C-alpha positions as CSV (number, residue, x, y, z in Angstrom):
1,M,-21.6,42.4,87.2
2,Q,-24.6,44.1,88.6
3,Q,-26.3,40.7,89.0
4,T,-23.4,38.9,90.5
5,V,-23.5,42.3,93.0
6,Q,-27.4,42.1,93.5
7,R,-27.0,38.6,94.8
8,G,-24.7,39.5,96.9
9,L,-26.6,42.7,98.7
10,R,-29.4,39.9,98.9
11,A,-27.6,37.8,100.2
12,G,-26.1,39.6,103.0
13,A,-29.5,41.4,103.7
14,L,-31.1,37.7,104.3
15,A,-27.8,37.1,106.6
16,G,-27.9,40.2,108.7
17,L,-31.5,39.7,109.0
18,L,-30.7,36.4,110.6
19,L,-28.8,37.9,113.2
20,V,-31.2,40.0,114.0
21,G,-33.5,37.6,114.5
22,L,-31.3,35.6,116.7
23,F,-30.7,38.6,118.5
24,F,-33.8,39.3,119.3
25,V,-34.3,36.6,121.6
26,D,-30.7,36.4,122.6
27,Y,-30.7,37.4,126.8
28,G,-34.5,39.4,126.7
29,P,-36.0,41.9,124.4
30,A,-32.7,42.7,121.5
31,T,-30.2,43.2,124.0
32,S,-27.6,42.7,121.6
33,L,-29.2,45.2,118.9
34,A,-28.1,48.0,121.2
35,T,-24.6,47.4,121.0
36,I,-24.5,47.7,117.6
37,A,-26.2,50.9,118.0
38,R,-23.6,51.8,120.4
39,W,-20.9,50.9,118.1
40,F,-22.5,53.6,115.6
41,A,-22.6,56.2,118.6
42,L,-26.6,55.6,118.4
43,D,-27.4,54.5,121.4
44,G,-28.9,56.0,124.6
45,N,-32.4,56.5,123.0
46,P,-35.5,54.6,122.3
47,W,-34.9,53.6,119.0
48,S,-31.2,52.4,119.8
49,K,-32.6,48.3,119.3
50,L,-34.3,49.5,116.4
51,L,-31.5,51.3,114.9
52,G,-29.1,48.4,115.5
53,A,-31.0,45.7,113.9
54,L,-31.6,48.3,111.2
55,L,-27.9,48.4,110.6
56,L,-27.0,45.2,110.8
57,V,-29.4,44.5,107.9
58,I,-27.6,47.9,106.2
59,V,-24.0,46.6,106.8
60,G,-24.5,43.1,106.0
61,A,-26.1,43.8,103.0
62,V,-22.5,46.1,102.0
63,F,-20.7,43.2,102.8
64,G,-22.8,40.4,100.7
65,G,-21.9,43.3,98.1
66,L,-18.2,43.2,98.5
67,F,-18.1,39.2,99.0
68,A,-19.7,39.3,95.8
69,A,-17.0,41.2,94.1
70,L,-14.2,39.5,95.4
71,V,-16.1,36.0,94.9
72,R,-16.7,36.8,91.2
73,L,-13.1,36.5,90.7
74,W,-13.1,32.8,91.1
75,S,-14.6,30.2,89.9
76,P,-18.5,30.8,92.0
77,S,-18.9,26.7,93.5
78,L,-21.0,26.4,96.4
79,W,-17.8,24.9,98.6
80,H,-15.5,28.3,97.0
81,S,-18.5,30.7,98.5
82,V,-19.5,29.2,101.9
83,L,-15.4,29.4,102.0
84,L,-15.3,33.1,101.0
85,G,-18.7,33.5,103.3
86,L,-16.6,32.5,106.5
87,V,-13.6,34.5,105.5
88,T,-16.0,37.3,105.1
89,G,-17.4,36.5,108.4
90,L,-14.3,36.9,110.3
91,G,-13.6,40.2,108.4
92,F,-17.6,41.5,109.5
93,W,-15.9,40.5,113.2
94,V,-12.4,42.4,112.9
95,L,-14.1,45.1,111.2
96,L,-16.9,46.0,113.6
97,V,-16.1,44.2,116.6
98,L,-12.1,44.7,116.7
99,L,-11.5,48.4,115.5
100,L,-14.8,50.3,115.4
101,S,-16.3,49.3,119.1
102,T,-12.8,48.4,120.6
103,V,-10.1,50.8,119.1
104,V,-12.2,53.6,117.6
105,W,-15.1,54.0,120.5
106,H,-12.6,52.8,123.2
107,I,-16.1,50.3,124.6
108,Q,-14.6,47.4,126.7
109,Q,-15.6,43.9,125.6
110,S,-14.8,40.5,127.5
111,L,-13.7,37.6,126.4
112,Y,-17.3,36.1,126.5
113,G,-18.1,39.2,124.3
114,M,-15.6,38.4,122.0
115,L,-16.8,35.0,121.5
116,F,-20.2,36.1,121.1
117,W,-19.3,38.3,118.4
118,L,-16.5,36.3,116.1
119,V,-19.7,33.0,116.6
120,M,-21.9,35.3,115.2
121,S,-20.1,36.3,112.5
122,L,-19.2,33.5,111.6
123,L,-22.3,32.5,111.2
124,Y,-23.0,35.4,109.3
125,G,-20.3,34.7,106.8
126,L,-21.4,31.0,106.2
127,V,-25.2,31.9,105.7
128,L,-23.8,34.6,103.5
129,G,-21.5,32.3,101.6
130,S,-24.5,29.6,101.4
131,L,-27.3,31.6,100.5
132,Y,-24.5,33.7,97.4
133,G,-23.9,29.8,96.4
134,Q,-27.5,29.3,95.7
135,F,-28.3,32.7,94.1
136,E,-25.4,32.0,92.0
137,R,-26.2,28.0,91.3
138,A,-30.0,29.4,90.4
139,G,-28.9,31.3,88.0
140,G,-31.2,33.5,86.3
141,R,-34.3,32.4,88.1
142,T,-33.5,34.6,91.6
């Protein structure tokens, strides 16, 4: 169980790090990372982009750990990991974008913004499931 969750935490953190890299090059110098800091009410300072990047990796690792706890209930094939990773990415989008930003903080999202975060969240889930599946296939070598 502990190794399973550790693999999930590692896969989630790496998938979050990939998103940080993508957000860094999107629309100039990390504008989307400041949006993540705003969701947690940590914007408005010169460090908001760095805080957004750290939060994305941390939240990605947390979702990765939860993903690993759920995946171990089913057979850990690569196909199941990727499919459950996409479901986890959808949950990532619902919890962060819809609930945290829109419902809790009442941050207005345009249609483009909602779809952008949906695609990025699904990409996170796809990478999470793929990495976790590869870590599981590698077994004790990870």
